[in-house]
N, C-alpha and C positions, 0 to 999 in steps of 0.2 A: 899402671892400673890403679884405680882409686881404692881407698880403704873400704868404701861401701861395697864395691864389687868384690873385693877380696873377701870381706866377711860373708857375702852371699854364697860363695862357692865352698863354704866349709863343709866337712863331712856330715855334721849334724843336720844341716838344712837339706842335704840330698836325701838322707834317711827319712825325713818327714814327708817329702814329696812322694816317695814311693808308697808310703802307707796310705796317703790320700787317694792315689790312683787305684790301689787294691780295693779300698772301700767302695769306690764308684763302680767298679766292675761287679762286685757282689750285689749291689742294689739293682743294676741293670738285669742281672740274671734272675733275681727274685721277681721283677716285673714281668719278664718274659714267660715265666712259668705260670702266671695267672691268666694269660690270654689263651682262649679255646679256639683252635683252628677248625675250619669247615671240613665236613667229611668229603671223601672223594666221590664224585658223580660221574657216571658214564656220559659221553657226548652223544650216543646214538638215541634218536627220538623214538617214542613208543608208536605202534601202529594202531590207528583208529579203525574200528569195524562198525558199520551202520547196517542194522537189520531192517529189512523191508517190512511194510505193514502186513503184507500177505504172509510172510514167514512168521511174524509174531502171532498172527491169528490162526495159524494152521493147527490141525489136530495134534494133540499130544500123543506121542508114542508110548505104549505101555498099557497097563491095565486101566479100565475106565474108572474115572473118579466121579464122586457124587456131584461135584460142582462143574461138570463138563459143559452143561447147557449155559452156564454163566458166561463162558468164553466163546461159544460158537457164534453168537450174533453180534459181537463187538466188531465195529469197523474202525475204531480208534482205540488208543491205549486206555482211555478212561471210560469208554462205554460205546453206545451205539447212537448214531445220528440218522434221523429219518430225512428223506428227501422232500417232505411236504412242508408248506409254509401256511400259516394261518394268521390273519390280522387280529388286532386286539378287539375290535368291534365284533368280529365273527366269533371269537372265543367267548366274549361276554354274552352274546346272543345264545350260543349253544349251552353255555353254563346256566343262564337263567331259564332257558327252555327245559333243561333237564330238571332243575329245581322245581319248576312249576308243573310241568306235564309228565315228567318221568321218562323222557326220551330225548335224544339229541342225535345229530348227524356226525358220522365219523368221516372226516375228509380223506383218510387213507383208503377207505373202501369205495370211493366214488360217490356219485350223487345219490345212489340208492342205499348206501350203507347207513344203518340206524343202530344206535346203542340204546337199549332199554334198561330200565330199573326193574330187576326181577322181583324185588320185594315191594314195588309200588304199583300204582294204577296206570302204568305207561301204556300197556297194550289196549286198555279200554279207551283211553283218551285219544289215541291215534285215530280211531274211527270217528270220533266226534270232531276233532280239530283238523283232520285230513293232513296230518304231518306238518302243520304250520307252527312257526315260532311265536314267541311272546310278542314280537313287534308287528306281526301280521294279524289282520282282522280275521277272527273266526266267525263262521256263519252262524247267525241266530235263527231261532225258530220263527216260523211264519207268524205264530201267535204273538210274539213279542214285538213285532214291528207294527206301528200304528198306521192305518191307511187313511189317506186324504181323499176328499171329494175332488174329482178331476173333471175339468171342462176347459180344454185348451183351445177351443174354437174362438179365435179373436173376433170373428164376424158376429158372434152372439154377444151383443152389447150388454144385455141384462144378465145373462147367465154365465158370462166368462169369469172363471175363477183364477186360472193361471197357477202360480206357485203359492197363492195366498188362500187356497181352499181350506176349509175347516176339516178337522179330523172326523172320522165316521162316528166315533163314540163321544165326541165333544158336546158338552151341554152349555148353552148360552143362557146365563142367568140375567134376566132383565129386571128383577126386583129382589130386594133382600128377603131373607128368610123371616119366618114369623117372629122368632126371638129378636132378631135384629130390628125388625119393624117396630116392635114394642119399645125398644130402647130409643129408637129415633123419635117416636111419638112423644115419649116422656121428655126428651131433650128439647124438642120444638115447643112444647107447652111451657117449659121453663123460660125459653128465650122470648116467647110471646109475652109472658107475664112481666119479664124484665123490661122489654121494650115499652109495654103499657105503662109501667111505673115511671120510666124515663120520660115518656111523652107527657104524663101528668105533671111531673116535676118541671119540665120545660114550659108547660102552659102556665103553671103557677108562678114560675120565675120569669116569665116573659115580661119584658119591661113595658111599663105603661107609657103611653104617649106623653112626651114632654114638649111643651110648646117652645118653639125656637124664638130666640130673642138676640138682640145685639146691643152693644153699648159703644157710642162714639166718644172718644176721649179728646178730640180736638174741637176747638170752638166753632169752626166753620169748615165743612168739607170742601168748599170752593175757595180759591185764592182771589186776589183782587182782579185778575183777568178772567175769572169765571171758569178756571180749569179745575177739574176734580183732583183729588189726591192720588188717584191711580194713574193719572196722565203724567208721563215723564217730563221733567222741566228741562229747558234747554241749557241751563247753566251747569248741569251735571250729567246730561245725557247726550250731548252733542247735538246734531241736527235732528229735530223731532220728525222731520218728513221722511227720514230713512227708517227702514224696518230693523236695522241692526247698527251696532257701534263697532268700530274697529278694535280688535283684540290687541293686547300688548305684544311686542315682539319677543321680549325676554322676561321671565318671571324669577322671583327670588323668594326664599323662605323667610317669613316674617320673624321678628325678634322681640316685639313688645306689644302689650295690650293697650289700645287707645280708647276703648269704651266698653262698658258692661251694661247690658240690658237686664233689668229686674222687673218681674211682673208675675211670673208663674210661681205657684207655691209648691209644685212638685216637679218631677223630672220632665224634661222636654223630650218627646218621643219622635218628632219629625220636624224638619225645617226646610223651607223652600225659598228660592229667589223668585221675584216677580218676573214673568217671561219678558224677554227682549231687553228691557231697560235695567232690571235688577236694582231698582231704587227702593223697593219695599221687600220686607221679609215676612213670610207667613209661618207661624209656629203652632204646633199642636202639642198638648201636654197631657200628662196623666191626671191633672186636676180637672179634666173634662172640658177645658176651654180651648179656643183657637184665637190667636191674637195676630194682628197685623202691625208691623213696626216700620218706622222710617230708618233708612240707612244713612242719609246725608243730613246736614244742618243740625237741627236740635235732636234728632233721633228719638222721636216720641213714639209712644204706643198709640196707634191711630184708632183701632177698633178691636172689640172683643166679641166673638161669636159664641153664643150659648145655645145648647140644644141636646148634646149628649149627656146622659146621666151616668156614664162610666168613662173610663180612660179612652182617649182618642188614640187610635193606632196609627193611621196613615192619612195623608192629605195629598192632593194633586191639583195643579192648575190646568185649565184648558189652554188651547193654543194662544188665545188673546189675553188671558189673565182676568177676564171679566167675571168668570165663574171658577169655582173650585169645588172639588168633592172631598168628603171626609168620611171615614169609617171608624167605628169604635167597638169596644167590647160589649156595648148594649145591643149588638147585632143590627145596627142601623147604618145605612149609607145615605148621606145627605148631600144635596147639591145646593150650594150657596151662591148668592150674588155678592161679588166682592165689594162693589161700591155701595149698594143699598143695605147690605147686611142681612137680607131676608133669606129664608130657606125656600128655594124654588121647587125642589122635589125631594122625596124621601123614599127609601126602599128598605124593606125588612128582610133579612136573611135568616135562614133556619139555623145556620151555624155562624160562628164568629168570623167576620171578614178581617183578614190580616193585611191586605194591601189593595190599593185602588189605583187605576191608571187610565188616563184619557188617551184615545187614539190621536196621534199627532197630525194626521191628515186633515186638511181643512174641510173636506166633505164628510168627515165622520166625527164631528165634534159633539154629537149627541149620543155617542156610544162610549160606555165605560166598562173596563175589565175589572172584575172583582175577584181576588183570590181568597178563598175561604178555608176554614178548618175541615170542611167536608171533602177535601181532596179534589175540589172542582174549581174551575175558573169560569165565572159567569159573565156573559156579555149583556149588559143592561142598557136599554134604550130609554133615555131620559124624556123623550118626547111622548112616546106611547106608554111609558112606564111598564114595560114588559121585558121578559127575558127572551132574547132572540137566538142565543147560542150558548152551549155548555161544552167546556173542554175538560174531560174527566179521565185522562190517562195517567195522572200521577197517583202514587201509592201513599202519599202523606200530605200533610197540610201545606198550603201554598205560602211561601215566604215573601217572594218578590217577583215583580214583572217589569220587563224592560223591552221597549220597542226598538227594532233595528231595521235597516234597509228602508228608511224613510216611511215607516209605518206599514210596510207590506208584511212584515213578519214580527214576531215577538218571542222573547225568551222568558221562561218561567223556572224558578227554583223552588224546591220543595224539601220537606223533611225526609223524603226517601233518598236523599243524597244524590240527586240527579238533576241535570239541566235538560229541558226539552224545548226544542225550537218548533214553532207553529207557523203555518201560513194563516193569514188573516181569514177568518170566517170558515176555516176548515177544521173540524173537531178532532183530527188525527194528526199527531205530531209526525213530522217528516224526519226528525233526527232526535235521538236521545243520547246525551253524554252522561255515561255512568261507568263507574270503575270501583272495584273493591277498596281502593285506597282513597276514594273521594270522601269528602265530608259535606255536610249541609252548608248552603250559602244563603245567609239571611239578608244580605245586601249586595247590590251590584249597580254599576253605573256605566254609561257609554262615554267614549272619548269625544272631545269636541269635533274631530274630523269624522266621527262615526265609523271608524275602521276597527276599533278595538273595544272589547267589553271586559271589564275587570270585576271580579267577584271576591267577596270576603268569605274566606273559608274558615271553618271551625277548628282547623288544625293550626291556627295562628299564621296563616299565609294568605297572600293575595295572589290569585291566579288570573292569567290573562288569556282571552280567547279572541280569535279572529272573527269580527262581526260581519264579514262579507259572506259570500255564498258558501264557502267551505266550512266555516264555524269550527275551526280546529283550535286546540290548545297551543298557545305559544309558550314552550317550555323555558325559553331563555328569560322570559319576563315573569319571574316569580319573586315576590317581595316578602321578606321575612324580617323579624326583629321585634314585632309588637305582640301583645297578649290580648286576644279577643275571644278566646274559647268560652262559649256559653253566653256571649253578648252580641247583640245585633248592632254593631258599630258601622256607621256608614263611611264611605270613602269617596274621593273625588279627584279629578284631574286639574292641573293648572291650565289656564287658557292657552298657553303656548305648548302644552303637552311636554314640558320639560320636567315636571314633578308629579308625584302621586302622594296624596295626603290621606291619612286615616286616623280615626280615634283609637283609644286604648282603654282597657278595663281599669287601669290605674290612674285615669284622668290625664294621660299624656296625649300629645299630638305628634305623629311621626311623619317626616317628610323624606321621600325616596327620590333618587335621581332616575328618570325614566330609562336612560340609555344604559347605565351601569347597574341598576337595581340596588344601589348602596344607600344606606341611611345617611341623609345629608344633615338633618337637624331634628332635635327632639325638644318639645316644649311641655312644661307642666301647666296644664290649662285649668283643670277642675279638681275639686275634691270628690272623689268617687269616679264613676264611669263617664268617659267622654263619648257620648253616643252619636253625636252628629258633627260633621265637619263639611264646610263648603268653601270653595275658593271663588272669590268674586270674578265673574266672567270678563270684566273690563278693567280690572285693577291688577297691576303687576305683582304686588306682594301683600294683598289683603285677604285674610281668611277669617271666617266666622265659625265659632265652635259653640256647642251646647252640650250640657251634661245633666247628670241626675241630680245635681244641686239646684236645678231650676234657673240657672244663670246662662246668659248668652254673652260671649266675649268677642270683641272685634280686634283682630291682630294686624299689625303692620310691620 
């Protein structure tokens, strides 16, 4: 045995181990005394007793109690349930009837059961209303119902009244009362006096007759071959035997100014190409003059026409270009000979003429349409010098006129924010295009193929309409981007119908693509408003512009 093991079995070590074991037993006994054991419970289950409803609601045995009626009618533990059902609408009806008339129906008593308000007028109202609810009509007295005159005999054509007969006590007033008549007479007298004053002022301000004159600015109106200046030359007009020149296949927006015409001292109000050949330009100005210009070669001013003593508003060539009409703020419409420069005819309007237009048909070249400030379109015969027709359906001044369908119909725009389509020589419009969102259209033009009509709208947009029989708005062809609100800026098509061009209030010229309606190009053309734009009908990329600065520019 080793010394270690020998030392471990000594009597002192054995005594220590016994003390440790005794201490552990004491600790275990202390812990066991702190634990509370569960009480003893019997294993037998309690018996459940269920009392029936009838047994619960039976009479109590013993002396009668004061609250015995409280338990007699109970059919459930918490109270009594009735076997009747009533809807929400029926409940509200009986509730409102009771509030209004003082009675209501009791559904538990059957159809004849009624509940009355003993302290209210329920019994009296039952006789009047015949036990009806608030949702049912109560009979009225015969005096309250108005009687109509009856005659339902349809064979009596003159005396048949039907459901439209008048009431027996109805009075038809055909004239105002005495007091109203006095007020009306006073008002009419004031209006007559005002009209008389206006007529006197108009007579006093009526322009005196101004003798027409012209001034030729070229040395000789004939060339070496004896051709007049209005005849197109073969070197820039193709074959003169043909009535037309072939239009270009594709057009481009111009980029530079190649010429500037100077001659007008004030703003240019209107500008026109010479018909068919477009080798001359006719311009009207606020300076009361009308000028004729050359487009090719030296680009001189050919002739000046004098006759208006106020600003010239509009001009228009006839079909051949040998004559043109002009109208101005002096209330005169004049017919001029283009080659000789003399005034052939003149017509005085009562109101200011705003636009003038020749009928494009060859058999109606003596008829002119005049749009005036009096809300009327006048058809004037230059041969007989008389008015043969008036179109008076507009509610505002006439701004522009454009012929469609080869002269069979025409479109007019007015300050009443509407477009009206008329049949020729019929004074009633067969279609009116009007909408609360529309604005006035001071200018419009027809496409080269005569299928579309574009109008300049005062909300800074260009609207497109179908010029055929339907005359509907083409919503996809709306052009935006320029600013023309308040200005009568003209617009035009390119010869190939690939572009739309318009002036701008800031002196710019906008070019749009016809297919995509996007702005292709913008040019700064004039200082001030660019009021007139025209695309040359036989040149691919030549445009002429005119503005309020009195200049005309030729772009390429």
